[in-house]
N, CA, C and O atoms as CSV, one atom per row, in Angstrom:
chain,resi,resn,atom,element,x,y,z
A,1,MET,N,N,-39.022,23.963,23.319
A,1,MET,CA,C,-40.018,23.685,24.360
A,1,MET,C,C,-40.609,25.033,24.828
A,1,MET,O,O,-39.863,25.962,25.137
A,2,ASN,N,N,-41.899,25.127,24.877
A,2,ASN,CA,C,-42.538,26.384,25.282
A,2,ASN,C,C,-43.184,26.256,26.652
A,2,ASN,O,O,-44.106,27.010,26.964
A,3,GLU,N,N,-42.736,25.347,27.455
A,3,GLU,CA,C,-43.313,25.198,28.791
A,3,GLU,C,C,-43.030,26.407,29.642
A,3,GLU,O,O,-41.929,26.957,29.621
A,4,ARG,N,N,-44.043,26.820,30.398
A,4,ARG,CA,C,-43.848,27.932,31.345
A,4,ARG,C,C,-44.805,27.757,32.483
A,4,ARG,O,O,-45.857,27.133,32.340
A,5,GLN,N,N,-44.444,28.304,33.608
A,5,GLN,CA,C,-45.205,28.095,34.838
A,5,GLN,C,C,-44.933,29.258,35.789
A,5,GLN,O,O,-43.800,29.732,35.882
A,6,PHE,N,N,-45.963,29.718,36.495
A,6,PHE,CA,C,-45.802,30.666,37.564
A,6,PHE,C,C,-45.301,29.896,38.797
A,6,PHE,O,O,-45.939,28.939,39.235
A,7,VAL,N,N,-44.171,30.317,39.345
A,7,VAL,CA,C,-43.608,29.620,40.489
A,7,VAL,C,C,-43.342,30.661,41.613
A,7,VAL,O,O,-43.125,31.852,41.389
A,8,SER,N,N,-43.380,30.101,42.820
A,8,SER,CA,C,-42.996,30.902,44.015
A,8,SER,C,C,-41.691,30.330,44.519
A,8,SER,O,O,-41.464,29.120,44.494
A,9,VAL,N,N,-40.827,31.240,44.983
A,9,VAL,CA,C,-39.529,30.870,45.493
A,9,VAL,C,C,-39.449,31.255,46.952
A,9,VAL,O,O,-39.753,32.391,47.317
A,10,PHE,N,N,-39.042,30.317,47.787
A,10,PHE,CA,C,-38.875,30.554,49.212
A,10,PHE,C,C,-37.451,30.207,49.633
A,10,PHE,O,O,-36.845,29.254,49.143
A,11,ARG,N,N,-36.933,31.030,50.576
A,11,ARG,CA,C,-35.615,30.686,51.094
A,11,ARG,C,C,-35.777,30.061,52.484
A,11,ARG,O,O,-36.754,30.322,53.186
A,12,SER,N,N,-34.831,29.257,52.853
A,12,SER,CA,C,-34.888,28.546,54.127
A,12,SER,C,C,-34.476,29.451,55.284
A,12,SER,O,O,-33.544,30.248,55.176
A,13,SER,N,N,-35.200,29.302,56.395
A,13,SER,CA,C,-34.801,30.039,57.608
A,13,SER,C,C,-33.698,29.322,58.326
A,13,SER,O,O,-33.106,29.892,59.243
A,14,LYS,N,N,-33.386,28.084,57.954
A,14,LYS,CA,C,-32.347,27.251,58.637
A,14,LYS,C,C,-31.041,27.209,57.890
A,14,LYS,O,O,-29.986,27.161,58.522
A,15,SER,N,N,-31.061,27.223,56.561
A,15,SER,CA,C,-29.845,27.001,55.813
A,15,SER,C,C,-29.575,28.144,54.847
A,15,SER,O,O,-30.473,28.561,54.117
A,16,THR,N,N,-28.375,28.645,54.835
A,16,THR,CA,C,-27.965,29.710,53.903
A,16,THR,C,C,-27.967,29.173,52.510
A,16,THR,O,O,-27.589,28.024,52.280
A,17,ASP,N,N,-28.383,29.975,51.588
A,17,ASP,CA,C,-28.381,29.658,50.128
A,17,ASP,C,C,-29.204,28.406,49.807
A,17,ASP,O,O,-28.872,27.682,48.868
A,18,THR,N,N,-30.261,28.141,50.563
A,18,THR,CA,C,-31.160,26.999,50.308
A,18,THR,C,C,-32.517,27.605,49.932
A,18,THR,O,O,-33.097,28.401,50.671
A,19,TYR,N,N,-32.988,27.199,48.769
A,19,TYR,CA,C,-34.265,27.717,48.240
A,19,TYR,C,C,-35.112,26.568,47.751
A,19,TYR,O,O,-34.618,25.518,47.342
A,20,ILE,N,N,-36.440,26.815,47.810
A,20,ILE,CA,C,-37.372,25.840,47.200
A,20,ILE,C,C,-38.274,26.608,46.254
A,20,ILE,O,O,-38.771,27.692,46.557
A,21,TYR,N,N,-38.465,25.988,45.077
A,21,TYR,CA,C,-39.341,26.501,44.041
A,21,TYR,C,C,-40.557,25.612,44.001
A,21,TYR,O,O,-40.423,24.389,43.974
A,22,VAL,N,N,-41.764,26.203,43.998
A,22,VAL,CA,C,-43.009,25.423,43.895
A,22,VAL,C,C,-43.961,26.129,42.953
A,22,VAL,O,O,-43.807,27.323,42.699
A,23,LYS,N,N,-44.918,25.429,42.445
A,23,LYS,CA,C,-45.954,26.014,41.606
A,23,LYS,C,C,-46.673,27.045,42.480
A,23,LYS,O,O,-47.034,26.765,43.624
A,24,ARG,N,N,-46.872,28.226,41.927
A,24,ARG,CA,C,-47.507,29.313,42.707
A,24,ARG,C,C,-48.865,28.833,43.155
A,24,ARG,O,O,-49.617,28.243,42.378
A,25,GLY,N,N,-49.174,29.085,44.400
A,25,GLY,CA,C,-50.451,28.655,44.966
A,25,GLY,C,C,-50.396,27.351,45.749
A,25,GLY,O,O,-51.334,27.010,46.470
A,26,LYS,N,N,-49.291,26.625,45.602
A,26,LYS,CA,C,-49.149,25.387,46.358
A,26,LYS,C,C,-48.923,25.719,47.819
A,26,LYS,O,O,-48.134,26.610,48.135
A,27,THR,N,N,-49.587,25.034,48.696
A,27,THR,CA,C,-49.464,25.311,50.133
A,27,THR,C,C,-48.294,24.551,50.722
A,27,THR,O,O,-47.934,23.482,50.228
A,28,TRP,N,N,-47.694,25.095,51.779
A,28,TRP,CA,C,-46.567,24.481,52.424
A,28,TRP,C,C,-46.917,23.087,52.965
A,28,TRP,O,O,-46.073,22.191,52.968
A,29,GLY,N,N,-48.096,22.917,53.399
A,29,GLY,CA,C,-48.544,21.605,53.935
A,29,GLY,C,C,-48.609,20.510,52.874
A,29,GLY,O,O,-48.633,19.329,53.218
A,30,GLU,N,N,-48.638,20.871,51.607
A,30,GLU,CA,C,-48.648,19.877,50.538
A,30,GLU,C,C,-47.310,19.235,50.251
A,30,GLU,O,O,-47.228,18.229,49.547
A,31,LEU,N,N,-46.267,19.821,50.796
A,31,LEU,CA,C,-44.888,19.303,50.591
A,31,LEU,C,C,-44.646,18.203,51.599
A,31,LEU,O,O,-45.290,18.193,52.648
A,32,PRO,N,N,-43.729,17.261,51.323
A,32,PRO,CA,C,-43.413,16.167,52.218
A,32,PRO,C,C,-42.914,16.699,53.584
A,32,PRO,O,O,-42.115,17.633,53.644
A,33,GLU,N,N,-43.393,16.094,54.645
A,33,GLU,CA,C,-43.089,16.558,55.999
A,33,GLU,C,C,-41.543,16.543,56.271
A,33,GLU,O,O,-41.038,17.504,56.851
A,34,PRO,N,N,-40.798,15.505,55.877
A,34,PRO,CA,C,-39.370,15.511,56.100
A,34,PRO,C,C,-38.671,16.738,55.461
A,34,PRO,O,O,-37.744,17.299,56.045
A,35,LEU,N,N,-39.138,17.151,54.233
A,35,LEU,CA,C,-38.607,18.299,53.586
A,35,LEU,C,C,-38.919,19.552,54.353
A,35,LEU,O,O,-38.043,20.396,54.542
A,36,ARG,N,N,-40.162,19.698,54.804
A,36,ARG,CA,C,-40.586,20.865,55.594
A,36,ARG,C,C,-39.766,20.998,56.859
A,36,ARG,O,O,-39.343,22.097,57.216
A,37,GLY,N,N,-39.537,19.874,57.545
A,37,GLY,CA,C,-38.786,19.901,58.778
A,37,GLY,C,C,-37.321,20.309,58.556
A,37,GLY,O,O,-36.768,21.116,59.303
A,38,ALA,N,N,-36.733,19.757,57.558
A,38,ALA,CA,C,-35.324,20.076,57.280
A,38,ALA,C,C,-35.177,21.489,56.726
A,38,ALA,O,O,-34.159,22.134,56.976
A,39,PHE,N,N,-36.129,21.971,56.008
A,39,PHE,CA,C,-36.059,23.298,55.354
A,39,PHE,C,C,-36.235,24.425,56.372
A,39,PHE,O,O,-35.611,25.478,56.243
A,40,GLY,N,N,-37.089,24.209,57.392
A,40,GLY,CA,C,-37.369,25.265,58.341
A,40,GLY,C,C,-38.514,26.140,57.852
A,40,GLY,O,O,-39.279,25.749,56.970
A,41,ARG,N,N,-38.620,27.310,58.428
A,41,ARG,CA,C,-39.684,28.216,58.085
A,41,ARG,C,C,-39.381,28.805,56.716
A,41,ARG,O,O,-38.294,29.340,56.496
A,42,PRO,N,N,-40.347,28.709,55.783
A,42,PRO,CA,C,-40.131,29.283,54.458
A,42,PRO,C,C,-40.316,30.759,54.461
A,42,PRO,O,O,-41.297,31.258,55.013
A,43,VAL,N,N,-39.396,31.486,53.856
A,43,VAL,CA,C,-39.467,32.948,53.708
A,43,VAL,C,C,-39.690,33.275,52.238
A,43,VAL,O,O,-38.822,33.033,51.400
A,44,HIS,N,N,-40.842,33.818,51.936
A,44,HIS,CA,C,-41.172,34.103,50.517
A,44,HIS,C,C,-40.140,35.103,49.962
A,44,HIS,O,O,-39.868,36.148,50.553
A,45,THR,N,N,-39.593,34.738,48.828
A,45,THR,CA,C,-38.572,35.564,48.171
A,45,THR,C,C,-39.142,36.262,46.965
A,45,THR,O,O,-38.985,37.474,46.813
A,46,MET,N,N,-39.810,35.505,46.095
A,46,MET,CA,C,-40.372,36.081,44.855
A,46,MET,C,C,-41.293,35.116,44.171
A,46,MET,O,O,-41.305,33.918,44.455
A,47,ASP,N,N,-42.081,35.675,43.245
A,47,ASP,CA,C,-42.866,34.873,42.295
A,47,ASP,C,C,-42.378,35.260,40.942
A,47,ASP,O,O,-42.018,36.411,40.696
A,48,LEU,N,N,-42.367,34.278,40.046
A,48,LEU,CA,C,-41.913,34.606,38.680
A,48,LEU,C,C,-42.539,33.633,37.691
A,48,LEU,O,O,-42.922,32.512,38.026
A,49,LEU,N,N,-42.623,34.115,36.465
A,49,LEU,CA,C,-43.059,33.276,35.338
A,49,LEU,C,C,-41.790,32.629,34.799
A,49,LEU,O,O,-40.928,33.290,34.219
A,50,LEU,N,N,-41.699,31.297,35.009
A,50,LEU,CA,C,-40.503,30.586,34.632
A,50,LEU,C,C,-40.727,29.851,33.312
A,50,LEU,O,O,-41.734,29.167,33.126
A,51,THR,N,N,-39.777,30.007,32.413
A,51,THR,CA,C,-39.840,29.261,31.138
A,51,THR,C,C,-38.670,28.284,31.142
A,51,THR,O,O,-37.695,28.451,31.874
A,52,ALA,N,N,-38.799,27.256,30.298
A,52,ALA,CA,C,-37.765,26.246,30.207
A,52,ALA,C,C,-36.473,26.832,29.704
A,52,ALA,O,O,-35.403,26.340,30.062
A,53,GLU,N,N,-36.530,27.880,28.874
A,53,GLU,CA,C,-35.323,28.453,28.312
A,53,GLU,C,C,-34.587,29.398,29.272
A,53,GLU,O,O,-33.437,29.764,29.027
A,54,ARG,N,N,-35.249,29.788,30.356
A,54,ARG,CA,C,-34.621,30.754,31.273
A,54,ARG,C,C,-33.440,30.136,32.014
A,54,ARG,O,O,-33.506,29.009,32.503
A,55,LYS,N,N,-32.359,30.909,32.081
A,55,LYS,CA,C,-31.173,30.498,32.809
A,55,LYS,C,C,-31.219,31.143,34.195
A,55,LYS,O,O,-31.446,32.346,34.321
A,56,LEU,N,N,-31.005,30.346,35.213
A,56,LEU,CA,C,-30.952,30.820,36.571
A,56,LEU,C,C,-29.518,30.766,37.059
A,56,LEU,O,O,-28.651,30.263,36.344
A,57,SER,N,N,-29.240,31.268,38.256
A,57,SER,CA,C,-27.833,31.332,38.708
A,57,SER,C,C,-27.161,29.992,38.808
A,57,SER,O,O,-25.987,29.864,38.461
A,58,ARG,N,N,-27.874,28.984,39.274
A,58,ARG,CA,C,-27.245,27.671,39.473
A,58,ARG,C,C,-27.917,26.534,38.708
A,58,ARG,O,O,-27.513,25.380,38.844
A,59,THR,N,N,-28.925,26.838,37.915
A,59,THR,CA,C,-29.674,25.760,37.208
A,59,THR,C,C,-30.370,26.385,36.011
A,59,THR,O,O,-30.097,27.523,35.629
A,60,THR,N,N,-31.254,25.628,35.444
A,60,THR,CA,C,-31.985,26.090,34.283
A,60,THR,C,C,-33.479,26.032,34.570
A,60,THR,O,O,-33.917,25.282,35.443
A,61,GLY,N,N,-34.261,26.820,33.840
A,61,GLY,CA,C,-35.708,26.758,33.967
A,61,GLY,C,C,-36.239,25.372,33.673
A,61,GLY,O,O,-37.179,24.899,34.311
A,62,GLU,N,N,-35.608,24.714,32.676
A,62,GLU,CA,C,-36.059,23.366,32.312
A,62,GLU,C,C,-35.885,22.393,33.451
A,62,GLU,O,O,-36.753,21.547,33.663
A,63,GLU,N,N,-34.808,22.477,34.188
A,63,GLU,CA,C,-34.565,21.581,35.307
A,63,GLU,C,C,-35.549,21.829,36.446
A,63,GLU,O,O,-36.073,20.890,37.045
A,64,VAL,N,N,-35.798,23.139,36.743
A,64,VAL,CA,C,-36.746,23.487,37.784
A,64,VAL,C,C,-38.160,23.022,37.429
A,64,VAL,O,O,-38.840,22.392,38.239
A,65,LEU,N,N,-38.580,23.334,36.238
A,65,LEU,CA,C,-39.933,22.955,35.799
A,65,LEU,C,C,-40.105,21.427,35.791
A,65,LEU,O,O,-41.156,20.927,36.191
A,66,GLY,N,N,-39.099,20.693,35.348
A,66,GLY,CA,C,-39.158,19.259,35.333
A,66,GLY,C,C,-39.312,18.688,36.730
A,66,GLY,O,O,-40.103,17.769,36.944
A,67,SER,N,N,-38.560,19.225,37.681
A,67,SER,CA,C,-38.641,18.778,39.058
A,67,SER,C,C,-39.982,19.127,39.688
A,67,SER,O,O,-40.547,18.329,40.436
A,68,ILE,N,N,-40.481,20.294,39.394
A,68,ILE,CA,C,-41.837,20.650,39.899
A,68,ILE,C,C,-42.907,19.738,39.314
A,68,ILE,O,O,-43.842,19.342,40.009
A,69,ARG,N,N,-42.768,19.415,38.061
A,69,ARG,CA,C,-43.729,18.503,37.414
A,69,ARG,C,C,-43.640,17.104,38.007
A,69,ARG,O,O,-44.665,16.459,38.228
A,70,ASP,N,N,-42.415,16.625,38.270
A,70,ASP,CA,C,-42.253,15.244,38.735
A,70,ASP,C,C,-42.429,15.093,40.253
A,70,ASP,O,O,-43.026,14.122,40.718
A,71,GLN,N,N,-41.895,16.077,41.035
A,71,GLN,CA,C,-41.892,15.900,42.500
A,71,GLN,C,C,-42.835,16.891,43.219
A,71,GLN,O,O,-43.221,16.688,44.370
A,72,GLY,N,N,-43.186,17.965,42.496
A,72,GLY,CA,C,-44.018,19.013,43.138
A,72,GLY,C,C,-43.207,20.160,43.699
A,72,GLY,O,O,-43.767,21.112,44.243
A,73,PHE,N,N,-41.864,20.079,43.569
A,73,PHE,CA,C,-40.985,21.126,44.075
A,73,PHE,C,C,-39.592,20.973,43.456
A,73,PHE,O,O,-39.262,19.924,42.902
A,74,PHE,N,N,-38.783,22.030,43.556
A,74,PHE,CA,C,-37.374,21.975,43.184
A,74,PHE,C,C,-36.584,22.556,44.363
A,74,PHE,O,O,-36.843,23.685,44.780
A,75,LEU,N,N,-35.649,21.814,44.888
A,75,LEU,CA,C,-34.850,22.237,46.023
A,75,LEU,C,C,-33.476,22.620,45.527
A,75,LEU,O,O,-32.787,21.834,44.877
A,76,GLN,N,N,-33.088,23.842,45.844
A,76,GLN,CA,C,-31.759,24.390,45.462
A,76,GLN,C,C,-30.929,24.485,46.748
A,76,GLN,O,O,-31.246,25.236,47.671
A,77,MET,N,N,-29.859,23.694,46.765
A,77,MET,CA,C,-28.967,23.668,47.932
A,77,MET,C,C,-27.712,24.475,47.650
A,77,MET,O,O,-27.391,24.720,46.487
A,78,PRO,N,N,-26.992,24.896,48.689
A,78,PRO,CA,C,-25.780,25.678,48.439
A,78,PRO,C,C,-24.732,24.775,47.749
A,78,PRO,O,O,-24.692,23.556,47.912
A,79,GLN,N,N,-23.894,25.474,46.970
A,79,GLN,CA,C,-22.788,24.761,46.348
A,79,GLN,C,C,-21.772,24.375,47.425
A,79,GLN,O,O,-21.480,25.170,48.319
A,80,LYS,N,N,-21.254,23.198,47.342
A,80,LYS,CA,C,-20.257,22.745,48.314
A,80,LYS,C,C,-18.900,23.307,47.871
A,80,LYS,O,O,-18.527,23.190,46.704
A,81,LEU,N,N,-18.200,23.888,48.767
A,81,LEU,CA,C,-16.845,24.368,48.500
A,81,LEU,C,C,-15.855,23.265,48.788
A,81,LEU,O,O,-15.990,22.515,49.755
A,82,ASP,N,N,-14.862,23.183,47.935
A,82,ASP,CA,C,-13.808,22.209,48.244
A,82,ASP,C,C,-13.154,22.619,49.545
A,82,ASP,O,O,-13.053,23.805,49.859
A,83,SER,N,N,-12.710,21.625,50.300
A,83,SER,CA,C,-12.193,21.873,51.644
A,83,SER,C,C,-11.006,22.859,51.622
A,83,SER,O,O,-10.841,23.647,52.554
A,84,TYR,N,N,-10.177,22.813,50.553
A,84,TYR,CA,C,-9.055,23.740,50.541
A,84,TYR,C,C,-9.532,25.170,50.408
A,84,TYR,O,O,-8.871,26.078,50.913
A,85,LEU,N,N,-10.652,25.408,49.747
A,85,LEU,CA,C,-11.179,26.779,49.671
A,85,LEU,C,C,-11.687,27.261,51.015
A,85,LEU,O,O,-11.483,28.413,51.395
A,86,VAL,N,N,-12.346,26.375,51.723
A,86,VAL,CA,C,-12.820,26.708,53.055
A,86,VAL,C,C,-11.636,27.036,53.974
A,86,VAL,O,O,-11.657,28.026,54.705
A,87,GLU,N,N,-10.630,26.207,53.922
A,87,GLU,CA,C,-9.425,26.448,54.760
A,87,GLU,C,C,-8.759,27.782,54.382
A,87,GLU,O,O,-8.326,28.538,55.251
A,88,PHE,N,N,-8.686,28.053,53.085
A,88,PHE,CA,C,-8.079,29.287,52.614
A,88,PHE,C,C,-8.872,30.486,53.111
A,88,PHE,O,O,-8.289,31.465,53.579
A,89,LYS,N,N,-10.209,30.420,53.012
A,89,LYS,CA,C,-11.009,31.554,53.482
A,89,LYS,C,C,-10.845,31.762,54.999
A,89,LYS,O,O,-10.795,32.896,55.476
A,90,GLU,N,N,-10.761,30.646,55.751
A,90,GLU,CA,C,-10.563,30.783,57.178
A,90,GLU,C,C,-9.207,31.441,57.495
A,90,GLU,O,O,-9.125,32.283,58.389
A,91,LYS,N,N,-8.162,31.065,56.774
A,91,LYS,CA,C,-6.857,31.612,56.994
A,91,LYS,C,C,-6.817,33.060,56.669
A,91,LYS,O,O,-6.196,33.835,57.396
A,92,VAL,N,N,-7.468,33.470,55.583
A,92,VAL,CA,C,-7.477,34.872,55.162
A,92,VAL,C,C,-8.255,35.671,56.207
A,92,VAL,O,O,-7.860,36.780,56.568
A,93,GLY,N,N,-9.360,35.104,56.690
A,93,GLY,CA,C,-10.165,35.803,57.711
A,93,GLY,C,C,-9.400,36.032,58.982
A,93,GLY,O,O,-9.580,37.069,59.620
A,94,LYS,N,N,-8.535,35.091,59.387
A,94,LYS,CA,C,-7.739,35.254,60.592
A,94,LYS,C,C,-6.686,36.334,60.433
A,94,LYS,O,O,-6.349,37.007,61.407
A,95,ARG,N,N,-6.160,36.518,59.233
A,95,ARG,CA,C,-5.123,37.489,58.979
A,95,ARG,C,C,-5.697,38.938,58.999
A,95,ARG,O,O,-4.988,39.888,59.330
A,96,THR,N,N,-6.922,39.073,58.658
A,96,THR,CA,C,-7.528,40.422,58.579
A,96,THR,C,C,-8.163,40.879,59.889
A,96,THR,O,O,-8.615,42.018,60.008
A,97,THR,N,N,-8.192,39.982,60.863
A,97,THR,CA,C,-8.809,40.373,62.145
A,97,THR,C,C,-7.786,40.723,63.166
A,97,THR,O,O,-8.134,41.072,64.294
């Protein structure tokens, strides 16, 4: 597959590790209002030429491009940690303070 697209990546001002990928040039107002409200103020992170073959940290170029084609955007949410990992990190943090 030789699909490629210029995309803009924005991070959320409300949620850590939450990003939205859109076709470069798409305006914020073109996205669904519920998404805009939940996402918060978009902070531009980068523009890139994305190909289907490109591997990203948590997904693939193919998945991002497909979502942009079908929905007009790709939303990347933080990975959920298992509760025992969260509890472990909290315990370790208490010991070092």
